[in-house]
KEMIVEX-262756 format. One record per atom (N, C-alpha, C): residue number from 1; residue in three letters; x, y, z. Coordinates in nm, 4 decimals. Layout:
residues N
<atom midren="NUM" setor="ALA" u="X" v="Y" w="Z"/>
...
end
This chain:
residues 116
<atom midren="1" setor="MET" u="1.0440" v="-0.6899" w="1.3588"/>
<atom midren="1" setor="MET" u="0.9290" v="-0.7759" w="1.3790"/>
<atom midren="1" setor="MET" u="0.8219" v="-0.7004" w="1.4579"/>
<atom midren="2" setor="PHE" u="0.7021" v="-0.7097" w="1.4115"/>
<atom midren="2" setor="PHE" u="0.5896" v="-0.6435" w="1.4766"/>
<atom midren="2" setor="PHE" u="0.5002" v="-0.7473" w="1.5438"/>
<atom midren="3" setor="THR" u="0.4518" v="-0.7140" w="1.6618"/>
<atom midren="3" setor="THR" u="0.3408" v="-0.7915" w="1.7159"/>
<atom midren="3" setor="THR" u="0.2170" v="-0.7502" w="1.6355"/>
<atom midren="4" setor="LEU" u="0.1113" v="-0.8270" w="1.6482"/>
<atom midren="4" setor="LEU" u="-0.0122" v="-0.7900" w="1.5787"/>
<atom midren="4" setor="LEU" u="-0.0595" v="-0.6520" w="1.6247"/>
<atom midren="5" setor="ALA" u="-0.0534" v="-0.6270" w="1.7549"/>
<atom midren="5" setor="ALA" u="-0.0969" v="-0.4965" w="1.8074"/>
<atom midren="5" setor="ALA" u="-0.0109" v="-0.3837" w="1.7508"/>
<atom midren="6" setor="GLN" u="0.1199" v="-0.4033" w="1.7428"/>
<atom midren="6" setor="GLN" u="0.2086" v="-0.3010" w="1.6871"/>
<atom midren="6" setor="GLN" u="0.1796" v="-0.2784" w="1.5387"/>
<atom midren="7" setor="ALA" u="0.1567" v="-0.3867" w="1.4645"/>
<atom midren="7" setor="ALA" u="0.1268" v="-0.3746" w="1.3212"/>
<atom midren="7" setor="ALA" u="-0.0032" v="-0.2972" w="1.3003"/>
<atom midren="8" setor="ARG" u="-0.1034" v="-0.3292" w="1.3813"/>
<atom midren="8" setor="ARG" u="-0.2314" v="-0.2584" w="1.3703"/>
<atom midren="8" setor="ARG" u="-0.2151" v="-0.1105" w="1.4030"/>
<atom midren="9" setor="CYS" u="-0.1378" v="-0.0805" w="1.5057"/>
<atom midren="9" setor="CYS" u="-0.1141" v="0.0588" w="1.5445"/>
<atom midren="9" setor="CYS" u="-0.0406" v="0.1345" w="1.4342"/>
<atom midren="10" setor="LEU" u="0.0594" v="0.0698" w="1.3738"/>
<atom midren="10" setor="LEU" u="0.1353" v="0.1361" w="1.2675"/>
<atom midren="10" setor="LEU" u="0.0470" v="0.1645" w="1.1468"/>
<atom midren="11" setor="VAL" u="-0.0340" v="0.0677" w="1.1066"/>
<atom midren="11" setor="VAL" u="-0.1233" v="0.0906" w="0.9918"/>
<atom midren="11" setor="VAL" u="-0.2200" v="0.2041" w="1.0230"/>
<atom midren="12" setor="ALA" u="-0.2722" v="0.2082" w="1.1449"/>
<atom midren="12" setor="ALA" u="-0.3632" v="0.3176" w="1.1829"/>
<atom midren="12" setor="ALA" u="-0.2904" v="0.4522" w="1.1797"/>
<atom midren="13" setor="THR" u="-0.1669" v="0.4547" w="1.2273"/>
<atom midren="13" setor="THR" u="-0.0879" v="0.5782" w="1.2278"/>
<atom midren="13" setor="THR" u="-0.0561" v="0.6237" w="1.0864"/>
<atom midren="14" setor="LEU" u="-0.0254" v="0.5278" w="0.9992"/>
<atom midren="14" setor="LEU" u="0.0111" v="0.5601" w="0.8610"/>
<atom midren="14" setor="LEU" u="-0.1101" v="0.5773" w="0.7699"/>
<atom midren="15" setor="ARG" u="-0.2287" v="0.5596" w="0.8224"/>
<atom midren="15" setor="ARG" u="-0.3493" v="0.5620" w="0.7392"/>
<atom midren="15" setor="ARG" u="-0.3628" v="0.6884" w="0.6544"/>
<atom midren="16" setor="PRO" u="-0.3319" v="0.8075" w="0.7063"/>
<atom midren="16" setor="PRO" u="-0.3409" v="0.9253" w="0.6185"/>
<atom midren="16" setor="PRO" u="-0.2465" v="0.9155" w="0.4977"/>
<atom midren="17" setor="ARG" u="-0.1279" v="0.8620" w="0.5174"/>
<atom midren="17" setor="ARG" u="-0.0336" v="0.8472" w="0.4060"/>
<atom midren="17" setor="ARG" u="-0.0800" v="0.7366" w="0.3111"/>
<atom midren="18" setor="ILE" u="-0.1373" v="0.6304" w="0.3658"/>
<atom midren="18" setor="ILE" u="-0.1924" v="0.5222" w="0.2834"/>
<atom midren="18" setor="ILE" u="-0.3049" v="0.5784" w="0.1966"/>
<atom midren="19" setor="ASP" u="-0.3918" v="0.6600" w="0.2559"/>
<atom midren="19" setor="ASP" u="-0.5014" v="0.7222" w="0.1804"/>
<atom midren="19" setor="ASP" u="-0.4461" v="0.8156" w="0.0726"/>
<atom midren="20" setor="ASP" u="-0.3359" v="0.8878" w="0.1045"/>
<atom midren="20" setor="ASP" u="-0.2705" v="0.9723" w="0.0039"/>
<atom midren="20" setor="ASP" u="-0.2240" v="0.8882" w="-0.1136"/>
<atom midren="21" setor="LEU" u="-0.1629" v="0.7742" w="-0.0846"/>
<atom midren="21" setor="LEU" u="-0.1123" v="0.6877" w="-0.1909"/>
<atom midren="21" setor="LEU" u="-0.2260" v="0.6407" w="-0.2817"/>
<atom midren="22" setor="ILE" u="-0.3357" v="0.6011" w="-0.2219"/>
<atom midren="22" setor="ILE" u="-0.4514" v="0.5541" w="-0.2996"/>
<atom midren="22" setor="ILE" u="-0.5054" v="0.6669" w="-0.3874"/>
<atom midren="23" setor="ARG" u="-0.5133" v="0.7874" w="-0.3326"/>
<atom midren="23" setor="ARG" u="-0.5611" v="0.9029" w="-0.4102"/>
<atom midren="23" setor="ARG" u="-0.4644" v="0.9362" w="-0.5237"/>
<atom midren="24" setor="LEU" u="-0.3347" v="0.9370" w="-0.4933"/>
<atom midren="24" setor="LEU" u="-0.2349" v="0.9664" w="-0.5970"/>
<atom midren="24" setor="LEU" u="-0.2402" v="0.8628" w="-0.7086"/>
<atom midren="25" setor="ARG" u="-0.2559" v="0.7378" w="-0.6723"/>
<atom midren="25" setor="ARG" u="-0.2657" v="0.6302" w="-0.7714"/>
<atom midren="25" setor="ARG" u="-0.3849" v="0.6536" w="-0.8642"/>
<atom midren="26" setor="ALA" u="-0.4998" v="0.6912" w="-0.8066"/>
<atom midren="26" setor="ALA" u="-0.6206" v="0.7161" w="-0.8865"/>
<atom midren="26" setor="ALA" u="-0.6031" v="0.8389" w="-0.9753"/>
<atom midren="27" setor="ASP" u="-0.5452" v="0.9471" w="-0.9193"/>
<atom midren="27" setor="ASP" u="-0.5225" v="1.0678" w="-0.9987"/>
<atom midren="27" setor="ASP" u="-0.4312" v="1.0384" w="-1.1174"/>
<atom midren="28" setor="LEU" u="-0.3267" v="0.9623" w="-1.0924"/>
<atom midren="28" setor="LEU" u="-0.2316" v="0.9295" w="-1.1978"/>
<atom midren="28" setor="LEU" u="-0.2967" v="0.8427" w="-1.3055"/>
<atom midren="29" setor="ALA" u="-0.3786" v="0.7474" w="-1.2636"/>
<atom midren="29" setor="ALA" u="-0.4483" v="0.6615" w="-1.3604"/>
<atom midren="29" setor="ALA" u="-0.5421" v="0.7446" w="-1.4476"/>
<atom midren="30" setor="GLU" u="-0.6164" v="0.8375" w="-1.3870"/>
<atom midren="30" setor="GLU" u="-0.7081" v="0.9222" w="-1.4634"/>
<atom midren="30" setor="GLU" u="-0.6319" v="1.0149" w="-1.5573"/>
<atom midren="31" setor="LEU" u="-0.5222" v="1.0714" w="-1.5091"/>
<atom midren="31" setor="LEU" u="-0.4420" v="1.1594" w="-1.5933"/>
<atom midren="31" setor="LEU" u="-0.3926" v="1.0836" w="-1.7164"/>
<atom midren="32" setor="HIS" u="-0.3379" v="0.9639" w="-1.6963"/>
<atom midren="32" setor="HIS" u="-0.2882" v="0.8856" w="-1.8100"/>
<atom midren="32" setor="HIS" u="-0.4008" v="0.8486" w="-1.9069"/>
<atom midren="33" setor="ALA" u="-0.5170" v="0.8099" w="-1.8529"/>
<atom midren="33" setor="ALA" u="-0.6301" v="0.7748" w="-1.9390"/>
<atom midren="33" setor="ALA" u="-0.6782" v="0.8952" w="-2.0185"/>
<atom midren="34" setor="ASP" u="-0.6887" v="1.0106" w="-1.9520"/>
<atom midren="34" setor="ASP" u="-0.7324" v="1.1331" w="-2.0203"/>
<atom midren="34" setor="ASP" u="-0.6352" v="1.1720" w="-2.1309"/>
<atom midren="35" setor="LEU" u="-0.5055" v="1.1673" w="-2.0998"/>
<atom midren="35" setor="LEU" u="-0.4061" v="1.2059" w="-2.2000"/>
<atom midren="35" setor="LEU" u="-0.4091" v="1.1114" w="-2.3196"/>
<atom midren="36" setor="ALA" u="-0.4267" v="0.9829" w="-2.2939"/>
<atom midren="36" setor="ALA" u="-0.4308" v="0.8853" w="-2.4028"/>
<atom midren="36" setor="ALA" u="-0.5545" v="0.9045" w="-2.4899"/>
<atom midren="37" setor="GLU" u="-0.6667" v="0.9385" w="-2.4274"/>
<atom midren="37" setor="GLU" u="-0.7916" v="0.9498" w="-2.5013"/>
<atom midren="37" setor="GLU" u="-0.8127" v="1.0882" w="-2.5630"/>
<atom midren="38" setor="HIS" u="-0.7794" v="1.1933" w="-2.4875"/>
<atom midren="38" setor="HIS" u="-0.8123" v="1.3287" w="-2.5322"/>
<atom midren="38" setor="HIS" u="-0.6917" v="1.4198" w="-2.5528"/>
<atom midren="39" setor="GLY" u="-0.5778" v="1.3794" w="-2.5018"/>
<atom midren="39" setor="GLY" u="-0.4595" v="1.4635" w="-2.5118"/>
<atom midren="39" setor="GLY" u="-0.4533" v="1.5715" w="-2.4048"/>
<atom midren="40" setor="THR" u="-0.5587" v="1.5827" w="-2.3239"/>
<atom midren="40" setor="THR" u="-0.5616" v="1.6789" w="-2.2140"/>
<atom midren="40" setor="THR" u="-0.6278" v="1.6127" w="-2.0934"/>
<atom midren="41" setor="SER" u="-0.6053" v="1.6728" w="-1.9772"/>
<atom midren="41" setor="SER" u="-0.6650" v="1.6197" w="-1.8547"/>
<atom midren="41" setor="SER" u="-0.6827" v="1.7326" w="-1.7541"/>
<atom midren="42" setor="PRO" u="-0.7896" v="1.7254" w="-1.6733"/>
<atom midren="42" setor="PRO" u="-0.8038" v="1.8225" w="-1.5647"/>
<atom midren="42" setor="PRO" u="-0.6892" v="1.8114" w="-1.4633"/>
<atom midren="43" setor="PHE" u="-0.6192" v="1.6974" w="-1.4646"/>
<atom midren="43" setor="PHE" u="-0.5065" v="1.6765" w="-1.3728"/>
<atom midren="43" setor="PHE" u="-0.3774" v="1.7353" w="-1.4272"/>
<atom midren="44" setor="GLY" u="-0.3783" v="1.7837" w="-1.5496"/>
<atom midren="44" setor="GLY" u="-0.2601" v="1.8447" w="-1.6077"/>
<atom midren="44" setor="GLY" u="-0.2069" v="1.7653" w="-1.7252"/>
<atom midren="45" setor="GLY" u="-0.0781" v="1.7804" w="-1.7481"/>
<atom midren="45" setor="GLY" u="-0.0128" v="1.7136" w="-1.8596"/>
<atom midren="45" setor="GLY" u="0.0986" v="1.6219" w="-1.8114"/>
<atom midren="46" setor="ARG" u="0.1954" v="1.6017" w="-1.8993"/>
<atom midren="46" setor="ARG" u="0.3054" v="1.5100" w="-1.8671"/>
<atom midren="46" setor="ARG" u="0.3845" v="1.5558" w="-1.7457"/>
<atom midren="47" setor="ALA" u="0.4077" v="1.6849" w="-1.7321"/>
<atom midren="47" setor="ALA" u="0.4844" v="1.7358" w="-1.6177"/>
<atom midren="47" setor="ALA" u="0.4110" v="1.7074" w="-1.4864"/>
<atom midren="48" setor="GLU" u="0.2803" v="1.7283" w="-1.4858"/>
<atom midren="48" setor="GLU" u="0.2014" v="1.7000" w="-1.3656"/>
<atom midren="48" setor="GLU" u="0.1979" v="1.5502" w="-1.3367"/>
<atom midren="49" setor="GLY" u="0.1986" v="1.4704" w="-1.4430"/>
<atom midren="49" setor="GLY" u="0.2050" v="1.3246" w="-1.4256"/>
<atom midren="49" setor="GLY" u="0.3350" v="1.2836" w="-1.3584"/>
<atom midren="50" setor="LYS" u="0.4453" v="1.3427" w="-1.4007"/>
<atom midren="50" setor="LYS" u="0.5752" v="1.3134" w="-1.3382"/>
<atom midren="50" setor="LYS" u="0.5752" v="1.3571" w="-1.1921"/>
<atom midren="51" setor="ALA" u="0.5121" v="1.4697" w="-1.1631"/>
<atom midren="51" setor="ALA" u="0.5042" v="1.5168" w="-1.0244"/>
<atom midren="51" setor="ALA" u="0.4205" v="1.4209" w="-0.9398"/>
<atom midren="52" setor="LEU" u="0.3091" v="1.3727" w="-0.9951"/>
<atom midren="52" setor="LEU" u="0.2267" v="1.2750" w="-0.9228"/>
<atom midren="52" setor="LEU" u="0.3055" v="1.1473" w="-0.8967"/>
<atom midren="53" setor="GLU" u="0.3798" v="1.1017" w="-0.9983"/>
<atom midren="53" setor="GLU" u="0.4619" v="0.9817" w="-0.9808"/>
<atom midren="53" setor="GLU" u="0.5650" v="1.0023" w="-0.8702"/>
<atom midren="54" setor="ALA" u="0.6276" v="1.1185" w="-0.8667"/>
<atom midren="54" setor="ALA" u="0.7278" v="1.1468" w="-0.7639"/>
<atom midren="54" setor="ALA" u="0.6642" v="1.1462" w="-0.6253"/>
<atom midren="55" setor="ARG" u="0.5453" v="1.2041" w="-0.6125"/>
<atom midren="55" setor="ARG" u="0.4770" v="1.2058" w="-0.4829"/>
<atom midren="55" setor="ARG" u="0.4354" v="1.0658" w="-0.4411"/>
<atom midren="56" setor="LEU" u="0.3898" v="0.9849" w="-0.5365"/>
<atom midren="56" setor="LEU" u="0.3522" v="0.8470" w="-0.5079"/>
<atom midren="56" setor="LEU" u="0.4741" v="0.7689" w="-0.4588"/>
<atom midren="57" setor="HIS" u="0.5871" v="0.7848" w="-0.5252"/>
<atom midren="57" setor="HIS" u="0.7092" v="0.7139" w="-0.4846"/>
<atom midren="57" setor="HIS" u="0.7595" v="0.7624" w="-0.3485"/>
<atom midren="58" setor="ALA" u="0.7374" v="0.8884" w="-0.3161"/>
<atom midren="58" setor="ALA" u="0.7766" v="0.9396" w="-0.1844"/>
<atom midren="58" setor="ALA" u="0.6958" v="0.8715" w="-0.0738"/>
<atom midren="59" setor="VAL" u="0.5667" v="0.8495" w="-0.0985"/>
<atom midren="59" setor="VAL" u="0.4844" v="0.7791" w="0.0010"/>
<atom midren="59" setor="VAL" u="0.5305" v="0.6347" w="0.0128"/>
<atom midren="60" setor="LEU" u="0.5590" v="0.5693" w="-0.0999"/>
<atom midren="60" setor="LEU" u="0.6099" v="0.4313" w="-0.0957"/>
<atom midren="60" setor="LEU" u="0.7392" v="0.4241" w="-0.0160"/>
<atom midren="61" setor="ASP" u="0.8298" v="0.5193" w="-0.0387"/>
<atom midren="61" setor="ASP" u="0.9557" v="0.5234" w="0.0363"/>
<atom midren="61" setor="ASP" u="0.9295" v="0.5400" w="0.1863"/>
<atom midren="62" setor="GLU" u="0.8335" v="0.6243" w="0.2202"/>
<atom midren="62" setor="GLU" u="0.7996" v="0.6453" w="0.3609"/>
<atom midren="62" setor="GLU" u="0.7494" v="0.5156" w="0.4247"/>
<atom midren="63" setor="LEU" u="0.6657" v="0.4418" w="0.3529"/>
<atom midren="63" setor="LEU" u="0.6169" v="0.3135" w="0.4055"/>
<atom midren="63" setor="LEU" u="0.7334" v="0.2172" w="0.4262"/>
<atom midren="64" setor="HIS" u="0.8231" v="0.2115" w="0.3291"/>
<atom midren="64" setor="HIS" u="0.9395" v="0.1224" w="0.3416"/>
<atom midren="64" setor="HIS" u="1.0258" v="0.1600" w="0.4616"/>
<atom midren="65" setor="GLN" u="1.0381" v="0.2878" w="0.4918"/>
<atom midren="65" setor="GLN" u="1.1173" v="0.3323" w="0.6070"/>
<atom midren="65" setor="GLN" u="1.0593" v="0.2809" w="0.7385"/>
<atom midren="66" setor="HIS" u="0.9316" v="0.2476" w="0.7386"/>
<atom midren="66" setor="HIS" u="0.8655" v="0.1923" w="0.8578"/>
<atom midren="66" setor="HIS" u="0.8630" v="0.0391" w="0.8539"/>
<atom midren="67" setor="ASP" u="0.9408" v="-0.0212" w="0.7640"/>
<atom midren="67" setor="ASP" u="0.9481" v="-0.1670" w="0.7467"/>
<atom midren="67" setor="ASP" u="0.8176" v="-0.2282" w="0.6964"/>
<atom midren="68" setor="VAL" u="0.7372" v="-0.1477" w="0.6295"/>
<atom midren="68" setor="VAL" u="0.6151" v="-0.1969" w="0.5660"/>
<atom midren="68" setor="VAL" u="0.6525" v="-0.2413" w="0.4253"/>
<atom midren="69" setor="GLN" u="0.6144" v="-0.3642" w="0.3915"/>
<atom midren="69" setor="GLN" u="0.6404" v="-0.4172" w="0.2582"/>
<atom midren="69" setor="GLN" u="0.5180" v="-0.3921" w="0.1699"/>
<atom midren="70" setor="VAL" u="0.5381" v="-0.3254" w="0.0598"/>
<atom midren="70" setor="VAL" u="0.4288" v="-0.2996" w="-0.0345"/>
<atom midren="70" setor="VAL" u="0.4330" v="-0.4113" w="-0.1377"/>
<atom midren="71" setor="LYS" u="0.3320" v="-0.4981" w="-0.1338"/>
<atom midren="71" setor="LYS" u="0.3289" v="-0.6154" w="-0.2219"/>
<atom midren="71" setor="LYS" u="0.2459" v="-0.5928" w="-0.3469"/>
<atom midren="72" setor="GLY" u="0.1615" v="-0.4930" w="-0.3454"/>
<atom midren="72" setor="GLY" u="0.0803" v="-0.4593" w="-0.4612"/>
<atom midren="72" setor="GLY" u="0.0291" v="-0.3180" w="-0.4455"/>
<atom midren="73" setor="ILE" u="0.0045" v="-0.2543" w="-0.5590"/>
<atom midren="73" setor="ILE" u="-0.0390" v="-0.1145" w="-0.5520"/>
<atom midren="73" setor="ILE" u="-0.1840" v="-0.0968" w="-0.5972"/>
<atom midren="74" setor="ALA" u="-0.2372" v="-0.1916" w="-0.6736"/>
<atom midren="74" setor="ALA" u="-0.3760" v="-0.1802" w="-0.7184"/>
<atom midren="74" setor="ALA" u="-0.4389" v="-0.3195" w="-0.7225"/>
<atom midren="75" setor="PRO" u="-0.5021" v="-0.3633" w="-0.6180"/>
<atom midren="75" setor="PRO" u="-0.5262" v="-0.2909" w="-0.4940"/>
<atom midren="75" setor="PRO" u="-0.3999" v="-0.2864" w="-0.4085"/>
<atom midren="76" setor="LEU" u="-0.3976" v="-0.1919" w="-0.3167"/>
<atom midren="76" setor="LEU" u="-0.2839" v="-0.1756" w="-0.2278"/>
<atom midren="76" setor="LEU" u="-0.2794" v="-0.2929" w="-0.1304"/>
<atom midren="77" setor="LEU" u="-0.1640" v="-0.3585" w="-0.1238"/>
<atom midren="77" setor="LEU" u="-0.1444" v="-0.4739" w="-0.0364"/>
<atom midren="77" setor="LEU" u="-0.0175" v="-0.4508" w="0.0437"/>
<atom midren="78" setor="LEU" u="-0.0319" v="-0.4476" w="0.1767"/>
<atom midren="78" setor="LEU" u="0.0803" v="-0.4216" w="0.2663"/>
<atom midren="78" setor="LEU" u="0.1041" v="-0.5419" w="0.3555"/>
<atom midren="79" setor="ASP" u="0.2316" v="-0.5767" w="0.3750"/>
<atom midren="79" setor="ASP" u="0.2714" v="-0.6817" w="0.4675"/>
<atom midren="79" setor="ASP" u="0.3669" v="-0.6226" w="0.5701"/>
<atom midren="80" setor="LEU" u="0.3513" v="-0.6668" w="0.6943"/>
<atom midren="80" setor="LEU" u="0.4393" v="-0.6241" w="0.8025"/>
<atom midren="80" setor="LEU" u="0.4942" v="-0.7501" w="0.8690"/>
<atom midren="81" setor="PRO" u="0.6261" v="-0.7612" w="0.8812"/>
<atom midren="81" setor="PRO" u="0.6841" v="-0.8834" w="0.9363"/>
<atom midren="81" setor="PRO" u="0.6516" v="-0.9001" w="1.0844"/>
<atom midren="82" setor="GLY" u="0.6227" v="-1.0244" w="1.1220"/>
<atom midren="82" setor="GLY" u="0.5917" v="-1.0560" w="1.2601"/>
<atom midren="82" setor="GLY" u="0.6185" v="-1.2015" w="1.2897"/>
<atom midren="83" setor="GLU" u="0.5624" v="-1.2457" w="1.3994"/>
<atom midren="83" setor="GLU" u="0.5794" v="-1.3845" w="1.4410"/>
<atom midren="83" setor="GLU" u="0.4493" v="-1.4316" w="1.5034"/>
<atom midren="84" setor="ARG" u="0.4122" v="-1.5534" w="1.4733"/>
<atom midren="84" setor="ARG" u="0.2908" v="-1.6139" w="1.5301"/>
<atom midren="84" setor="ARG" u="0.3244" v="-1.7581" w="1.5645"/>
<atom midren="85" setor="ASN" u="0.3035" v="-1.7938" w="1.6876"/>
<atom midren="85" setor="ASN" u="0.3329" v="-1.9292" w="1.7352"/>
<atom midren="85" setor="ASN" u="0.4759" v="-1.9718" w="1.7028"/>
<atom midren="86" setor="GLY" u="0.5694" v="-1.8785" w="1.7190"/>
<atom midren="86" setor="GLY" u="0.7103" v="-1.9092" w="1.6969"/>
<atom midren="86" setor="GLY" u="0.7531" v="-1.9190" w="1.5519"/>
<atom midren="87" setor="ARG" u="0.6653" v="-1.8844" w="1.4613"/>
<atom midren="87" setor="ARG" u="0.6943" v="-1.8955" w="1.3185"/>
<atom midren="87" setor="ARG" u="0.6872" v="-1.7576" w="1.2539"/>
<atom midren="88" setor="PRO" u="0.7828" v="-1.7245" w="1.1652"/>
<atom midren="88" setor="PRO" u="0.7758" v="-1.5948" w="1.0965"/>
<atom midren="88" setor="PRO" u="0.6506" v="-1.5858" w="1.0091"/>
<atom midren="89" setor="VAL" u="0.5821" v="-1.4730" w="1.0212"/>
<atom midren="89" setor="VAL" u="0.4622" v="-1.4479" w="0.9406"/>
<atom midren="89" setor="VAL" u="0.4670" v="-1.3050" w="0.8892"/>
<atom midren="90" setor="LEU" u="0.3758" v="-1.2754" w="0.8006"/>
<atom midren="90" setor="LEU" u="0.3532" v="-1.1384" w="0.7555"/>
<atom midren="90" setor="LEU" u="0.2090" v="-1.1028" w="0.7895"/>
<atom midren="91" setor="TRP" u="0.1935" v="-0.9976" w="0.8696"/>
<atom midren="91" setor="TRP" u="0.0603" v="-0.9433" w="0.8965"/>
<atom midren="91" setor="TRP" u="0.0176" v="-0.8726" w="0.7694"/>
<atom midren="92" setor="CYS" u="-0.1018" v="-0.8995" w="0.7230"/>
<atom midren="92" setor="CYS" u="-0.1414" v="-0.8623" w="0.5876"/>
<atom midren="92" setor="CYS" u="-0.2601" v="-0.7654" w="0.5902"/>
<atom midren="93" setor="TRP" u="-0.2422" v="-0.6493" w="0.5254"/>
<atom midren="93" setor="TRP" u="-0.3511" v="-0.5518" w="0.5106"/>
<atom midren="93" setor="TRP" u="-0.3766" v="-0.5304" w="0.3630"/>
<atom midren="94" setor="LEU" u="-0.5011" v="-0.5473" w="0.3226"/>
<atom midren="94" setor="LEU" u="-0.5430" v="-0.5282" w="0.1839"/>
<atom midren="94" setor="LEU" u="-0.6366" v="-0.4088" w="0.1769"/>
<atom midren="95" setor="GLU" u="-0.6170" v="-0.3256" w="0.0766"/>
<atom midren="95" setor="GLU" u="-0.7025" v="-0.2079" w="0.0572"/>
<atom midren="95" setor="GLU" u="-0.8485" v="-0.2469" w="0.0744"/>
<atom midren="96" setor="GLY" u="-0.9182" v="-0.1691" w="0.1549"/>
<atom midren="96" setor="GLY" u="-1.0584" v="-0.1970" w="0.1841"/>
<atom midren="96" setor="GLY" u="-1.0776" v="-0.2631" w="0.3198"/>
<atom midren="97" setor="ASP" u="-0.9717" v="-0.3278" w="0.3723"/>
<atom midren="97" setor="ASP" u="-0.9801" v="-0.3877" w="0.5056"/>
<atom midren="97" setor="ASP" u="-0.9827" v="-0.2755" w="0.6097"/>
<atom midren="98" setor="PRO" u="-1.0702" v="-0.2836" w="0.7101"/>
<atom midren="98" setor="PRO" u="-1.0726" v="-0.1806" w="0.8127"/>
<atom midren="98" setor="PRO" u="-0.9518" v="-0.1886" w="0.9067"/>
<atom midren="99" setor="ASP" u="-0.8911" v="-0.3073" w="0.9151"/>
<atom midren="99" setor="ASP" u="-0.7819" v="-0.3313" w="1.0085"/>
<atom midren="99" setor="ASP" u="-0.7037" v="-0.4529" w="0.9573"/>
<atom midren="100" setor="ILE" u="-0.5928" v="-0.4829" w="1.0206"/>
<atom midren="100" setor="ILE" u="-0.5211" v="-0.6061" w="0.9853"/>
<atom midren="100" setor="ILE" u="-0.5998" v="-0.7223" w="1.0422"/>
<atom midren="101" setor="GLY" u="-0.6531" v="-0.8029" w="0.9557"/>
<atom midren="101" setor="GLY" u="-0.7333" v="-0.9173" w="0.9974"/>
<atom midren="101" setor="GLY" u="-0.6796" v="-1.0481" w="0.9423"/>
<atom midren="102" setor="TRP" u="-0.5632" v="-1.0419" w="0.8756"/>
<atom midren="102" setor="TRP" u="-0.5086" v="-1.1587" w="0.8080"/>
<atom midren="102" setor="TRP" u="-0.3585" v="-1.1685" w="0.8318"/>
<atom midren="103" setor="TYR" u="-0.3067" v="-1.2867" w="0.8149"/>
<atom midren="103" setor="TYR" u="-0.1629" v="-1.3104" w="0.8174"/>
<atom midren="103" setor="TYR" u="-0.1334" v="-1.4266" w="0.7236"/>
<atom midren="104" setor="HIS" u="-0.0085" v="-1.4430" w="0.6883"/>
<atom midren="104" setor="HIS" u="0.0328" v="-1.5626" w="0.6151"/>
<atom midren="104" setor="HIS" u="0.1776" v="-1.5919" w="0.6468"/>
<atom midren="105" setor="ARG" u="0.2124" v="-1.7191" w="0.6378"/>
<atom midren="105" setor="ARG" u="0.3518" v="-1.7559" w="0.6555"/>
<atom midren="105" setor="ARG" u="0.4325" v="-1.6904" w="0.5448"/>
<atom midren="106" setor="VAL" u="0.5551" v="-1.6555" w="0.5763"/>
<atom midren="106" setor="VAL" u="0.6403" v="-1.5842" w="0.4817"/>
<atom midren="106" setor="VAL" u="0.6528" v="-1.6613" w="0.3511"/>
<atom midren="107" setor="GLU" u="0.6722" v="-1.7903" w="0.3595"/>
<atom midren="107" setor="GLU" u="0.6961" v="-1.8711" w="0.2400"/>
<atom midren="107" setor="GLU" u="0.5688" v="-1.9028" w="0.1610"/>
<atom midren="108" setor="CYS" u="0.4525" v="-1.8719" w="0.2161"/>
<atom midren="108" setor="CYS" u="0.3268" v="-1.9064" w="0.1479"/>
<atom midren="108" setor="CYS" u="0.2685" v="-1.7914" w="0.0677"/>
<atom midren="109" setor="GLY" u="0.3012" v="-1.6680" w="0.1037"/>
<atom midren="109" setor="GLY" u="0.2486" v="-1.5543" w="0.0300"/>
<atom midren="109" setor="GLY" u="0.0982" v="-1.5407" w="0.0421"/>
<atom midren="110" setor="PHE" u="0.0423" v="-1.4566" w="-0.0447"/>
<atom midren="110" setor="PHE" u="-0.1000" v="-1.4231" w="-0.0405"/>
<atom midren="110" setor="PHE" u="-0.1915" v="-1.5463" w="-0.0440"/>
<atom midren="111" setor="PRO" u="-0.1592" v="-1.6499" w="-0.1242"/>
<atom midren="111" setor="PRO" u="-0.2489" v="-1.7672" w="-0.1252"/>
<atom midren="111" setor="PRO" u="-0.2606" v="-1.8366" w="0.0107"/>
<atom midren="112" setor="GLY" u="-0.1636" v="-1.8138" w="0.0989"/>
<atom midren="112" setor="GLY" u="-0.1666" v="-1.8773" w="0.2308"/>
<atom midren="112" setor="GLY" u="-0.2296" v="-1.7904" w="0.3386"/>
<atom midren="113" setor="ARG" u="-0.2987" v="-1.6837" w="0.2988"/>
<atom midren="113" setor="ARG" u="-0.3610" v="-1.5934" w="0.3982"/>
<atom midren="113" setor="ARG" u="-0.4621" v="-1.6669" w="0.4841"/>
<atom midren="114" setor="ARG" u="-0.4559" v="-1.6340" w="0.6124"/>
<atom midren="114" setor="ARG" u="-0.5506" v="-1.6895" w="0.7096"/>
<atom midren="114" setor="ARG" u="-0.6008" v="-1.5758" w="0.7982"/>
<atom midren="115" setor="PRO" u="-0.7238" v="-1.5885" w="0.8487"/>
<atom midren="115" setor="PRO" u="-0.7725" v="-1.4869" w="0.9416"/>
<atom midren="115" setor="PRO" u="-0.6912" v="-1.4903" w="1.0707"/>
<atom midren="116" setor="VAL" u="-0.6730" v="-1.3751" w="1.1307"/>
<atom midren="116" setor="VAL" u="-0.5985" v="-1.3662" w="1.2576"/>
<atom midren="116" setor="VAL" u="-0.6750" v="-1.4401" w="1.3655"/>
end
């Protein structure tokens, strides 16, 4: 369980890896689109695509090791377990957010997001 301050600190600490994941996701999407349309890509071929996928999964594994729940990858949506007013919540970070500014009750999911 993370306090809000701990969750914010962890996201800030992991930010370089989060940025890596976003970049890898974009590179992989472009590689697949290029291969489908032209049969070639500046990002390489099928072997390079597999390598990008492996690197992306390594970052996901690293996030999971820190108890970060990855709820979506495009856009990237991260939840960190915590507690608010004695009730279990998930501190919620969505790609593009400068900081954790949202939470939701565990049973409510994304539709139950509220500002911190």
